[in-house]
Structures are given as C-alpha cells and as structure tokens.
C-alpha positions in Angstrom: 0.1 -0.1 0.0 1.2 3.7 -0.8 0.2 6.5 1.5 0.0 9.9 0.0 -0.2 12.9 2.3 -0.4 16.4 1.2 -0.4 19.7 3.2 -2.0 22.9 1.7 -1.4 26.5 2.8 -3.6 28.9 1.0 -3.0 32.7 0.1 -6.5 33.3 1.5 -8.5 31.1 3.8 -11.8 31.7 1.8 -10.5 28.9 -0.6 -10.2 26.2 2.4 -13.9 24.9 2.1 -14.0 24.5 -1.8 -10.5 22.7 -1.7 -11.8 20.2 0.8 -15.1 19.6 -0.9 -13.1 19.2 -4.2 -10.7 16.7 -2.6 -13.4 14.7 -1.1 -15.2 14.5 -4.4 -12.3 13.0 -5.9 -12.9 9.5 -4.1 -16.0 8.9 -6.2 -14.2 9.9 -9.4 -11.0 8.2 -9.3 -11.2 4.4 -8.7 -7.6 3.9 -7.8 -8.3 5.7 -4.4 -8.7 3.1 -1.6 -8.9 5.4 1.3 -9.3 9.4 1.4 -9.5 11.8 4.2 -9.3 15.5 4.4 -8.9 17.7 7.7 -9.0 21.6 8.1 -6.4 22.5 10.8 -8.0 23.9 13.9 -5.0 25.3 15.8 -4.4 27.9 13.2 -0.6 28.6 14.5 2.0 30.3 12.3 3.7 26.7 11.7 0.2 25.3 10.7 -0.9 24.2 7.2 -4.5 24.9 6.2 -5.5 21.7 5.0 -4.3 18.0 5.0 -5.2 15.2 2.4 -4.4 11.6 3.3 -4.8 9.0 0.5 -4.1 5.3 0.0 -3.4 3.3 -2.8 -2.6 -0.1 -3.6 0.5 0.4 -5.6 2.8 3.0 -6.8 1.2 2.6 -10.3 -2.3 3.6 -8.8 -0.9 6.6 -7.2 0.7 7.5 -10.7 -2.6 6.9 -12.4 -4.4 9.1 -9.7 -1.7 11.9 -10.2 -2.6 12.2 -14.1 -6.3 11.7 -13.8 -8.4 14.5 -15.4 -10.3 15.0 -12.0 -7.0 15.3 -10.0 -5.4 17.5 -12.8 -8.6 19.9 -12.4 -7.9 20.2 -8.9 -4.1 21.0 -9.4 -5.1 23.7 -11.6 -7.3 25.2 -8.9 -4.7 24.9 -6.3 -2.0 26.5 -8.3 -4.0 29.6 -8.4 -4.8 29.8 -4.6 -2.0 28.2 -2.8 0.7 29.8 -0.7 2.6 26.6 -0.6 2.2 22.6 -0.8 4.2 19.8 0.6 3.8 16.1 0.3 5.2 12.8 1.5 4.5 9.6 -0.1 5.5 6.4 1.7 4.9 2.4 1.6 2.5 1.4 4.4 0.6 -1.4 5.9 
C-alpha cells in the first residue's frame, strides 16, 4: 500500500472549504483511491498548514494513475492559483 499525504497552505482562507469539498469528491471520481481523508487545521498557528489530505493506493502505479487523472488535474489547476505552498510525503505503508 502507498500512503500519499499533502499539506496545503492558502493565500486566502476563503479557499479552504472549496478545496476540502473538491478533494472529498475525488473519491467517487478516481477508482484507484482506496482511502481518502481531508482535514482542516484547527490550531491555526504560524507553523500550521490549512488543510491536510491523506490518501491510500494499492500500488505506486495506482498513485501515478491518480496523479494524471483528469479530475485530479482539474484540482491541481485550482490549487496552483490559490496556494501559498504545498508539501507532500509518499511512503509504503501497511
């Protein structure tokens, strides 16, 4: 199993709700996603990111298919316009 975690920091907090809803909608659109969770930061400290995405895939190939899927690419275009920064970690998991 591959776990894909992404943290988003937005230029403007008004984009958080749309990003969360758009990410949650990916589960129904991309069959390779085995698990998807989205969380909004509640501490709002200086070091916090605004939104976290945790997804799981059966294989690296499934993660790569997700990355190029049109629904994911549409989200990537939106994020490119509204993000301050994005960081990710991908690792093998149980």
